[in-house]
N, C-alpha and C positions, 0 to 999 in steps of 0.2 A: 734529448730523450735518454732516459736511463735504460738499463737492460730489462727492467720489468715493465717498461712502458712501450707502447707502440701506437702508431697513428691508427685511427679507426680503419682506414683502408688496408693497413697491413694485417690487422687482426681479423677483420671481417670485411673483405673487399666490397661486398654488395651493400654495405651500410652507408647511409648518407651522414652528413654532419661534419663538424670541424673540431670536435673535442677529442683529445687523446684519452683513450680508455685503458686503464690498467687491466691486465689479465685477471687479477684478483677481484676486480669489480664484476667482470663478466661471470666469473665463477660463482658469485653470490646471488646471481639472478635465479629465479625459479628454474628448475631443471626442465629442459625441453623448450625454453624460451628462445626467441630470436631477436637480436637487437636490430631495430629498424633504423634508428637515427640517434646519434649522440652529438648534441649541439651546445655550444656555449650559451649560457642563459644569464649572463651578467658577470660582473667582476667587481673587485674592490682592491684596495691597496695590498691586502694580505691574503686573499682567497680567490678562487675561481669557482664558478658554479656551472652546472650543466643540467640539461634535461635529456634523459635517456628514454626514448620511446621503444617499447618492447612488445613483441607479439607473443602472447602466452600460448601454452600448448592447446588450450581450448579454442584458439582463434581470436580471442578478444585482445585488445591492446591496453597497455597500462603505461603511464609515465612515471618515471622515478626521477628524483632530483638529487644531485650530488654536489657536495661542497668540499673543496680540498684546499689545503694550504699550498702556496706556491713552493715548489721544490728548490728553487734557486735562492731562497731566503732562509737563512738559519734562524731558528727561534730565538736564540740569545742575542741576535742583532736587533730585535725589537725592543723598544722601550718597555719598561716594567709594566706599565698600565696596559699596553697592547698584549703582552704575554698573558696577563691576567684575564683580559677580555676573551682571548682565544681559548684559554683553558676553561673558563666557566661556560662559554658557549658550547664547547665540546661536551661538557658535563650535562648541560641543559637539554641539548637536542634529543638524546634518547628518551628522556622523560616526556618531552613535548610530543614526540611521535607516538609513544605508548598511550598518552592521555587523549589524543585526538581520535575521533571516529574515522574509519577508513573512508 
């Protein structure tokens, strides 16, 4: 774990799950939200995914999905076609999110 990462239990002891959340991810959640669970939600050779269940200030719950590149793999260690795939996926995801209904 790096200095900016902590286990879920270290950051929020009452949270269930097995996914390491970065403090920056928690800071981006809606203000007043509480993380209920952060769990691995699949994996691939180059990324990890998680489902983060959050209780919003109004008491409702919402699930967020997170996809991150593994920290222990340097981007330039990837073959060119994999670097291109990761680059274009990172460009496409924000457009996909804004075009889909909530």
